[in-house]
N, C-alpha and C positions, 0 to 999 in steps of 0.2 A: 906239617904241626897244627894248623885252622881247622883242620877236617878234624884230627884229634882227638882237641879242647873243643870242640863242638862234641862231638859223642859225646865226650869225659860229663859236659856239664845233662845233656840230657840223660842221661845214663844214672848218673848219682840218684836222683831223685825217685824213678819206679825201683832201684837198688833199695832205698832204704825203705821203702814201703814194702815191699817182697820180703825183705830180712826180718819185720817187724812183724809181718804175719805170718810168716812158715814157722817163727821159731814158738809165737803165740799157740796157732792153731795145732802144732803136733805135739806141746807141751800141756793144754789144756786137760785134755782124755787123761793123762798120766797123773795130773795134780788132782785130778775128777776121783779117780779112785784112789788115789793115797789120801784125801781127805777123808772118804767116806771109811777109808780104815783105822785110821788114826780118830775117828770123830769128831772131825771138823766138820760140822753139818748145822744148819739151822731149822728147827724145828717151827711149825707151826703155828702162828699165837692168834691172838683175838686181832690184831690189827695187822695181819702180815697177810696176803694174797695166796701163799702159795698152800697147798693142802699137806703135802708129803716133805720125810726128810730130805734136806739139799744140801751137797757140798758147798761149801764155803770158802774155796781156796784159789777161787780163779783170780784172783789179785795178784798172784806169787805167779802166772804164766803171762799176763801182762807186763809185769815189771819185768822178766825173764825177757819177754821180747823188747821191750822199751830198750833195754840197756845193750841188746845185743844189737839194735840197731844203732845205736851212737855209738858202739863199737867201732861199726862199719863205716860210720859217717865221720870219725874224728881218727882211727888208727890206721885206716886203711890209707894208701900213697895216691889221695889224691889229689889233684892241681888247686893249689891254693883257692880259696873262697871266703869269701866275706861276711863277716854276722857279727855278734858280741857275743854269740856264745860259742866257746870253744873247749879246746880239752880240756884245760881249768876248770871251766865251770861243770863239766859232763863228772869229774873225779869229785868234786863237792857236791851236786848233785845224788851220787852213786852213793858216797857217804850216808847222807843223811837219808836220802831215799830208804834205805836197806835200815838203819837206824829205826824209821817210819812203818816199814812194814813189819820189821819183829813186836813193833806195838800193836799192829793191829789182826795179825796171827797169834798172839797172845790174847789177845780181846776177842776172837773169833772160838778162840779154844776155850777160854774161861770167862768171857762176859765180865771185862772191866769196870770198875764203879766210872757213869762219867766225868767225877773230878781226876780222877787219873787220867783217864784218857785225855783231858782238856790239859793236864800237866804236862804230858809228853808232846803234843803238838805245841805247847807254849815253847818247853825245851828246843825242840827242833827251828821254831820259826827263831829261836834267840840266834842258834847257830848260825842258822841262812844270815840271820844279818849280818855275823862276825865274817862268813864267807862271800860279803858285798853281793847276794841276796838282797835288795834292797830298794826301798821308793827315791828315795836321793832327792825327788823334785819333782814337783807338781807346775804343770805351763810352765817349766823354764823356771820357776823359783825354789831355790835351795830350799832344803829344812834344814834347822838345828838340830843336832843328832839325837836328842830325848825324843822328839816328837818323829821324828824320821823313827827311831828304833821303836813307839810304841805304836806307828801307824801300819809298819812293816809287820810286826808280830799280828794286830788286827787283821790285815789283809791275811795272810795265810791261815791263822785260825778260820776266820770265815769261812775261804773258798774252801779249807778242809772240810770244815762240818756243813757246808753245803753240799757238798757231793754227796757223803755222808749220808746224808738224811734225804736227798732224791732217790737215793738207790733201795726204793721200797716196791718198783714193779720191774719185771722181766724187761729186761733191754734197755730201760731208761738212762741209769750213769753212764752205763759207757757208749749208748748211743748219742748222749748229748755231750759228751766228752771228746767223741769223733766230730764232730760239729763243730764243736767250739775249736780244738786242732785245727780244722780245715778254713774256717775263718780267720783266724790268727797267724794260720801259715800263710793264706792269702795276702793277709794285711803285707808280711815280711818279704814277700815278692814283687808287690806294689813297691815297696821302699827298698828295692834290692838289696837284700838280709838276706843271701841264701841259707845261709849255715843253722840260722833260727830259724828258718823254713823246714831244713832237711830236718831235724830236731821233731817236729810237728809233726812231719810226714812218718817218723819211723812211731809217734804215739799213732797215727793214723789208721796204720797198716797192724798193731795190735790189738785195738779196738775192733775193727773191723774183723779181724781172726775171733777176736772172743763173742761176738756178736752171734757166732753160726753155734754156739754152744748156750746162749745168754738169753734170744728171744724165746719169748713165749711158745710153748712152755720151757724153760728152764733147765736145764739140767745142771747146772751148776753157778752158784752167783760170786759174783766179784767180793762178797765180803767187807768189814770194813777193811783192809789190808788194801784190798782194790780201791774201793771208792774215795779214801783218804789219800793214796798214792797218786789218782787221778786228778783230783785236788790240789793237792801238794806240785806236781806237774805243772797247770798250768795256770798257779800263783807264781811259781816260779819265774818260770818262761816270760809270764808279762812284766815282772819286775825287773829281770837281770837283765832284759834286749834295750838296747839305748833307744831304741825307735820309741819305744813306750814314754822315753825320759823326756821325747820331744816338746816345743814349744805348742805346738797345734793342739787344739782340741781333740780334735779326730782319731791322733794315734794315741790317745787314752781310751776312748770312749768303746773302740771294735774291742781290746779284750775283756771290758765288763759287759757290751754287751752278746759276746761270745760265750758267755759264761751267767748269762744274765737271768734263764727261768732259775736254775739252782739257788742264786742269788734273793734272789723273790720268794720262792718256794720259802726259802732259811728265814728271810725278815716276816713272812705270814705266820710261821709256827712260832718264832718270837711275841711275836705281838698276841697272837691267838692265848700260848699260853699264859703268855703274862696277866692277860684279862680275866683268866681262867682261877689263876693265882690267887688273883686279888676279889674275885668272888667266891674264894675260899673250897673251889671244889677239889675233890680228891682224886689220885690218879689207882683207878682200880690192879694195876698192873705192879704196884708197888707197895702192899699192904695198905690200903688206903693213906698213902700220902699224900699232903698238899701237891697238886700239880707245880710244876719245875719247868723251866727251857727247857731241860735235857729229857723230861717225860715223853712217852712217844703219844701218838694220838693216829687216829684213820682220818685226818682232814688235812692231810697234803695236798697238792695239784692233782697228783693222777688220780690219790683214792676220790676227787669229787668227779673226774672225767668216770672214772666206772661206775659210780652210781650215779649217777646221769644217764645209763643205758647203755655207755661203751664196751667192745670187748677190751681183751690186754691189748691185740694188738693194735686198735683201733688211736686206743687214748696214747700207746706211745707213739704213734705216729703221730698223732695231731700237736704233741709236744715236739719231735721232731720241725714240724712242719712252720711251727711260731720260731723255735730257734734259730732254724735258716732263715726266716723272715727277721732274725734280730741281727744274724750276721750280715746278711744282705744289705741292711739300712747303713751298720758302719762300714762294708766296702765303699757301697754306693759314696757316703761322705767324702769318702778319703779319695776316691775318681773324681769328685764333683765338688770341689772346693767352693766355687762362688755359689753353688744350691745346698749346700751343709745344714745351715740353719733353716731352709725350707723342709728336707729331709726328717730332720730332729722331731720338726712339729710337729709333722704331718704323723710320725712315729708312735709320740707320745702321745698325741691324742689316740689316736687306735688304740694303744695300747692302756691309756687310762681308764677308757671306755671297757675294756674288755675285765681288768682288774675290779671295778667298781658294781658292773652289772653282774660278771659269772662267779668272779672267782673269790672275792674278798667280802663278799655276803657272810658269813658266817663269824670271820675279825669283826664285823662291821656291827653287826646282832649281839657279838658277846660286848664287845664298847658302850652298845647304846646301854647295855643292863647293867654293865658296872655303873656309867654315870650316873641311872637312875637311881638305884639303888646307894650309890652313895649319896645321892641328895636326899634318902630317908634317913639315916645314920644322924646318931648325935652329933659327929662332927660335922655337919652339912652347916651347923650356925657357924661353927667358926669362917667355914669359906665365905660367909657372905660378912665377918668383920673381919677377915688378913686380906685374903684371894682377890675380892674384887675391889678393894681401894687399889691394890698392884695393881690389876691390869688396867685398872682407869687411869690410874696415872700415867701409865704407858703410854695408855691409848691415846690420851690428850699431848704428853711428849711428842707421839709420832705424827697427831694430825698438827701441832704447830710446827714441826720441822718441815712436814711437807708443804702448807703453807707461805712457810718463808722462800720455803726454794722457789716456790713456783711467781712470789709477787715480787719478792725485796730484790735490791743488786747487790751484787757479791762478785769480787773474784776467785778468790781460790775456796776451797773445803774449810780453811780456819775461819775465815771472814764469816761463813756461813756457819762455823762451831759458837762462833762470838756472839753472832746475833742471838743464836738458839739458845745461851745462856743466860744473855741478857735479859730477853723476855719470858723465860720459862716462868719467874714470879708469879707474873702474873697471869698470861696464858693457861699455865696449869694452874696454880693455884685458888685464883677465882671461881674456873667452871668446878672445879673440886669440890671446892666449897658450896656452890651451889648444888651440887649433886648431893651434897653430903644434908643440906637444910630441906631437901626436897623427901627425906624419909628412905634414901634409896636403898641401903642398905638393913634397913627392917624390913624389906619384902621379901615373900618366898614367888622368886622370875619364874617357878615354871609352873605356877599355878597363878602368874599376873593376868589382870583383863588390861584390852588394847589401851584403856584410858590411864593407865599407870606407866604403858609406854611412852604414851602421848605427853606424860607429866616430867619423865625422865629427858626427853627429847625437848621441854623445854625449860628446862632447866641449865641445860647445857646449851641451847643457845643464845638464852638470856646472859650466861657465864659469859659466853664469847661477844655481846654485845658490852656488856657492862668492860672488859677488857679490850677493846678496840675502843671504848670512850677513853679509857685512862694512859692507853698509850698514843691517840692523840693529844692528850694534854701534854705528855712528858719527852715524846719525841716527835724529830722531825719527821716526817712520813707522807708522801701523796696520799693523796684520798683514794683515789682508785686504789693505791699497792694493800691500803689498809682493806678497802672493801672487799678486793680479792681476800687477802688474808682471814678475813672474820669467816667469808663464805665456808673455804675452805676447811677453815680451823674447826667451826659448827656442821659441817657436813660429814668429814672423817671422822669426828668424835663420835657423832651421834652413829655413825655405822659399825666404828668398834665396838663402842661401849653396850649397848641396845642388842646387838648382835652376839656378843657373848652373853648377856640375860636370854635372850630369845634361844640361844642353841639348845638349852635340857628341852625345853616346849617344843623345839622343831625334832628331835629325836622323840618326844614321847606321841607327836601326831603319827611321824613314818612309822612309830612299830603297833599303832592301835590298830587292830586289826586285820594284825599279820597273824598267818598259819604258821606257826612255830616248832609246833607239834603233832604228828599225825591225831586223828581222833579229835581235833580241834573241831567244833560246831560249826558247819557254815549257817549264815546268818541273815537274816534282811530285817534292817527297823522299818518299822513302823514310824512314819512320821519324820521330815528333814528338819523341826525345828532346833532352835539357839540349843536347846536343852541333850542335843544328840551329839553336840561337841563333845559335852561332858560324858558320854557314856564312851563317847571314844577314849578322851582322856584315860578313863578307870580301866579302858582294857589295855591301853598303853603301859598302864604300871602295873598291872594282873602278869602279864607278857614279861616286863622289865625284871619284875621277882617269881620268876619260872612258876606264878600261879597257876590254872584251868583259865583258860581265855576262851571267846569265840572266834572263828574267820569272818567278820564280816564283810559280806558282799557289797551291799550296797541297801539304798532305801525302796521304799513305797511311800509317796505323798500322792494326795488327791490336788495338791496346786500344781497345774498343766503348764505354768510359766518355770517351774523349777525343773521339769522331765529333761532327761539328756544331758542337766549341768553335775555339778560336781559343789558337794557341801562337804567340809570338812574334809578333804580331801575321797570322798564315797561320792560315787557315782545314784542319782536319783533316776532308775531305773521305768517308771509309771506309775501310773493310780493305780487304788485297790482293785479297779476292775483288771488289773494283767496280774494279781497277785497270783495264781492258779500258774499261768505260763511261766511266770520265772522261780517258782519254786520249782517247774521240775525242768527248767533249761538248766541248772544252776545247781541243782541237787542240796535245795535247803532242805536243813530238818530242825531248826530254829527259829521263833519270828521272834524280836522283840518291841514290843511297843514301846515308841517314846511319849510321855505327856497323857492327856485323857482321848479316847475316841468316843463318836457320839454312840447309843445303842447301835445304828443302823450299820454301822462302819463297824462297829465290833463285831455285831452280827456275823457280817460278811468276811472277815477275817477268821473268823474261828469255825465259821461253817466249811471253807477252804483247806483249813490246816485239819480240821477232821476228816477231809475226804481222802487228804496226802498222808495224812499219819504225822504230820509235822508239832512239836510242842510250841507254845506259847507263850510268850513273859510278859510282866510289864516292868519298865523301869522309867522311876517317876522321881523328880527333883521337886525340891518347897518345902512348904510348913504343914506339917499335918497335925494337928492336935492330939495331944495326950491327954491334958487336962484343965477344964480354966475351972480358975479361983476368982475371978473376977467377973463382973456384969460386963456382957456387950455392950459399947460406946455407938 
């Protein structure tokens, strides 16, 4: 008996994989033929990678392959095996996924409005909640029914749309779903939940077979029916499995990491499109309507990889590798609980670097444009009147809470709360009054000088000192504790309040001299004087407002003490004697003279410019006499 059971245990895993694989593999060509016959095809458009009409019914084959595998798992007479996903779950999932498949097929045939498709997704998510596919608890803390309902619906809608949006390149959505299924199945096997793992192994077989026809060059696409089905499947398994409701953090993060790339791409898309809508940009595919969250674009992660020069196969492979890395992080954290925190920190740092350095540049750029444009609209004055005071009060309150936490003696959080409430009128009110008296809210901080920031800091320090003096008079508190609280309050409030005001200026500085559009002129600045900083700010404003700008490469200045150093974020390459070599090395086509040059240096600059066919311009600030009506003194 022991031998039979052992063989059966080993058999059911490859059996589920093989059933899902064979059904999908055999049905996909049939579905492709029928899709072409009834006109269920995807026509190439501006943002699509394919160049010819392609069948879009592949999701039907994946759907059938998966459910036949589930039939083999739950209906055939296997020996009992443990797991949260059982035949009841499968019947419920079969009903809901069939309804979702019908919505997807209808969309593939007739292209539903985004609002109608979203409505169908919400309806299915609500039905899933009432079929007990719900989050229920987070880290062991039970959720109120209303909160559970909202979070569950959001979870299903986000994951379905994540796979729908990522399905823009051959083999991508199916491949990422395969990797996610492998990762989640591995986590279930580690927790000894074979039924849950078997369901995902059936999905692995279906996705693997479909990739035979979907990898580049694809002869059939998943379509909305397939991409939404895969997202719904992974979302349902993640919330239906009892293992994901456990109290450990790692059990929750494994499914999140497994579907991390589609979620990340969706987050970038929402961010990017929201910023473009705020800019008032229009969607050329929708009769010049304003860009919305559901507007298509060509800035998804896979599009950027293709634009970087990678082939379709290479781009898909890199995303597969990244997905495998995320899954590995999740599984390692489960196997090595004592090192889980270190594993997550390392992964977080690496992913953050990749996101900021390579992937989110378009979103950061667009956000910078929105912020800078907003500072030049009539409502910018309202921000100084309303937003800055609110931010300042919150910052002063946070500084007070931190100061009390590290300097005062208390036993419970309620004691800390009482101390904070008692001291708020003095430690928030007086510094705020000092900031107001310093005319902080009448200044344009995007163009502020260093002296204005020093004045702001001085006002906050003065407010902290006065508050400390009043506290010493009316309260019994030790001198060391009071001094520490005063130092922490002043330091934190200056950092937060000055940091908020310096943020727009930092955006301008980061945008200054950047090459936003092809054709911007590569420029060297002649003279690294303080006036050059004003020129760079001017360029940042031009770029932020989508006006023509220069791509500043650096400076030329005869002051040898500046050579090899950075002024305003730009490198001083050398003196005028090195101008010609710098023009050739950096392919310069424009020189801008900052300030004044003597005749000798001006002659040298123009001679080199003429010899290399480079334009020369002058950029000056200062007072220029237009008309004098009074005698000079």
